[in-house]
N, C-alpha and C positions, 0 to 999 in steps of 0.2 A: 210545513209547520207542524210541530208536535203538540200533543195535548198536554203532556206533563214535562217537567224539567228533565233534562238529560245530563247527568253529572259528567263532567269532563276534567281531564288533566291536561295542563298546558305547559309545554317547554317553550317559554318565551325567550328565545335565544337571540344573540346579537346577529348571527348569520341567518338562521332559519327558525321558524316557528312550527312546532308539531302539536297537534291536538289529538288526544286519546279519549274516546267515548266509552263509558262503562258498557261491558258486554259486547263491544264491537271492535275494539282495537284502535289503531291509529287511523284517523279518518281525514286528516289534513296534514300536509307537509309542504310548506312553501317558504321562499326567502322572506326575511324580515325587512321588507322594503315597502314604502308607501309613496304614491304620487298624489300631490295635492295642488289645488289652485293657489298660486302664490299670495293673492290678496285675501281671499275668503277662507283659506285653509280647508276647503271642502275636498274630501277624498275623491280622487278620480280613479285610482286603481291601487291594488295591493298585491303582494306576493309575486308570482311569476310575471303577471302582466306589468307590474310596476318595475320589476327588475329589467325587463326588456326595454324600458324607457330610459334607463340610466345613461346620462350623457347625451340624450337624443331629444330632449323636450324643448319646446319654445319657451320664451321668457315668462309667460303667464302660468307655467306649470313647473313645480319643483319636485324632484324625486330624491328622497332621503332614506337613510337607514336610521330610524328613530332611536335605536338602542346602541350604546357605545360602551365598551368595556363591561358588558353584561348588565348594564343598568340603563334606565330611561334618560336619554339626553334631550329628547323632544317629546314632551308630555302629550301635546295635542296630536302629534303624528302617531304616537304609540296607541293612544286611545282610539283614534280613527281606524288604525290598522287592526287592533284587537277586536273591535266591534265587527268589522267586515269579515275577519277570519271566523269568528264565532257564528255569525249569520250564515256564512258559506258552509260551515261544518254541520251545524245542528238546526239552522233556521230559527224561528222565534217561538218560544213556548207560550201556550195559551193560558194555562192555569197555574203553572209553577215555574219559578226560576231555578236554574241549575246550581248545584254546589260546584265549586271549582277549586282545583289544586293548581296553583301557579308557582312554578319553581324559580327560585332566586339564588344568586351566588351567596356563599356564606359571609363574604366580606362586605356586603352592602351596608350603607349607613341606614339609620332609622328613617331619614328623609327619603332615600331611594326606595326602601321597602314600602313606605307609605304610598309613594307614587304608583308602585306596581299594584298595590291593593286597591287604591282608588280607581285606577284604570279598569280593573276587573269588575268592581262594583258598578261603575258607570256603564260597562259593557253588558250588564244584565245579570250578574251573579247574585244568588241568594246569600251565599256566604263564601268567604275566601280562606283557603289554607295555603300558607306560603312556606313550605319546608325548603331547606337548603338543597341546591342542585346535586351536591355530592352524595347526600343521603339517598335521593331518588335515583341517581345513577347507579349506586351500589345495589339498590333493590332491583332495578331493571336489569342489571348484569347478573342477577341470580346469586349474589353473595349472601351468606347467612348473617345478615346484619343484626338480627334480633336475638342472636345467641351470644353467650358470654365469651366471645373470642374476637381477636383483633383482625380487622379487615382494612386493607388500604385500597382506595380508589383514586385514580388520577383522571379527572375529567377535563379534557382540553377542548374547549368550545371555540366560538368565534371571538369573543371578547375577553374571556377569563379562563384561567387554568385553576382548577380546584384540586388540591392535594389534601386528602383527609383520611384519618384513621377512625373507624367506626366500630362500636361494640354495644350490644344490647339496645339497639335502636337509637343511639345517640352518637354525635360526633365528639370523639374524645379530644382530638387535636387536629388542627387544619391550617392550611395556608391558602390564601387567594392571591393569584398573580394577575395583574392587568396586562398580561402578555399571553397571547394565544394565537389562534388562526389568523386574525386580522393583522397582528404584529408580524407574523411570518410574511404576509403579503407586503407590508410596508417595508420590511427589511430587504425583500427581493427587489422592490421598486427602487430603493435607495442604492442598492448594490449595482444594478444595471446602469443607473444614471451616473454613478461615480466612476465605474470601470469603463463604460462604453460611451458615455455622454448621450445616452438614448433614454427618452422619457416613455414609460409604458403606463397603461392604466391598471387599476386595481383588478379588473377581471383577467387581464393578461397575466399579472403576477399570481393570481389564484390558480390559473391554468398551469403555470409552471410548477407551482407547489404540488398540485394534484397529480400531474403527469410524470414529473421527474424529480419531485422532492424526495430527499433521503437523508438518513443520518449515518448509516454504515454504507460506505461506498459500494456501488454495484460492481460485479466482476468485470463488466464492460460498461464504462460510462455511457449514459443515455444522453441524447441531445434533442432539442426542440427548436424549431424555427418560429420566431415571433415577429410581429410588426410593431414598430414604435415610431417616435419622432425624434430626429436629431436635435439635441438641445442647442446647438450652435447655429445650424442652418434653418431649422424649422421645417425640414422636409421629411416625409415618411421614409423609413428604411427597414430592411429585413435584417434580422440578427439571429445567429445560431448560438444557443445557450446550452451549456452542459450541466449534467446532474451534479458534478463536483462543485460547480460554481453555486448552485442553489443550496447545496449542503453548507457551504462556507457562509452564505448569506444568512441562513437560518440558525446557525450555531449559537449565537448569543441567547436566544430564547431557550434552546435545549439545555444550556448551562444553568439558566435560571430555574428551570423545572427540576434539574438534578439537585441544585442547592436547596430548593424547597422540600424535596423528599428527605434530604439529610436533616434539615432543620426540624421537620415534623417528627421524624423518628427519634431525634435526640430528646425531644420533650414528651415522648410517649412513654407511659409506664413500662418497665422492663418486660413484664409478662405479655403485654399486648404487642410490644415490639418483637418479641420472640415468635408470637403467633404470625405476625406479618412475614418474618423471615422464613417461616415454615410454609405458610399458605400462599405467599407471593403477593404481587401487586397486579391490579387489573387496570387497564387503560380503556377509557371511553371517550366519546366525542370525536369530532372530525379529525383532530390532530393525532388521534391514536392510529390513524391509517397511514401516517408518514412511514415510508419504508425504513425498516431497521431500528425504529425507535425503541421497541421492546428489547431487542438484543443489546442496544447501547446502554439503556438504563440498568439492565440486569448486570452487565459487566462492570459498570461504574459504581454499583451499590454492593459489591462483594458477592455477586452471583445470586442475589435474591431473585426467585422466579418472577418474571414479568410476562403477562399475556394480554392480548387484545380481547375485549369482550366480543361475544358472538355478533351482536348488532350495535356497534359503538355509536352510530349516529342516532339511535333510537333509545338508548338506555334511560335517559332522563324521562322521556315521555312514557316509556314502558313502566318505569318505576312509579310514576304518578298514577298511571292507570291501575296498577296493582293495589295502590293505596286507596283507591276510590272505594274499595270494599272494606277498608279499615279506617274509616274517617274518625272513629272513636279514639284512635291513637293520637289524633291531633287535638281532641277536645281539651280546651283549657290551656293548650300549649301555643298553637299558632293560629287559632281561629280568630276571625275578625267579624 
């Protein structure tokens, strides 16, 4: 237990939640999963412990991912999960509640934004600042976002993909796609079922994406052996899947991201668009780690330089952490 409030920045992601404490860095990194009693909705486990229960709980326990497409789909589940994460990260303050930065996608509705804020306040915050994820990702990636120059960030998370052009601390133009890491998993699951009549779980699809997912074909295709259930016979089967097949399955989302980049640049002032062409595009989020994505996007956008951020999975949390020392920037803008 701490005597005074400890200000924190939270990347409340669809797939993972990261918490950054001022002067300490990232102190929590766990899956955004919560296990609850089905009748009382009492939290049984969160994070890694809850993820281990997925698909393995008795009827009186439900295990859910309370955020979908980057926003709150299950308010009580999100609230319970957030409270437990904050308690696990910083304990309970005796004299002062912490200020919190909770990052949200740029395309959320007022209702969705309000739900995030209320969850943070109920979890024990003194005040909430809710900047857009893309702005915090750009700060965390080390881009000069407060200078009068155009910077483009593409943050591919679990539930949303954010494409944004930023200048002088503000988002000039952006697009939010409800297609991202989870959509990749769904497309892989559908592809395997349609082609092989084999049903696989979300975790298997995610393993395929992480281990052999690609956009630009490997010199030698990679393969991975997975276990699933035959859709016709209901029996377990082993199946060998190639990296070329995973690339084919994921292609629709890659095209969506490419079109969002083009649409964003078309509506960006010419001077800022020229800056982006000169400075390049930065990829962040888990999706940035898909093999060959940077090369593919560079080729399809007329050879605009595209690079992956140094710590793509941590960019949003790192950006929120840096802004804990600049809370005055948010005063009167996003404070609640």
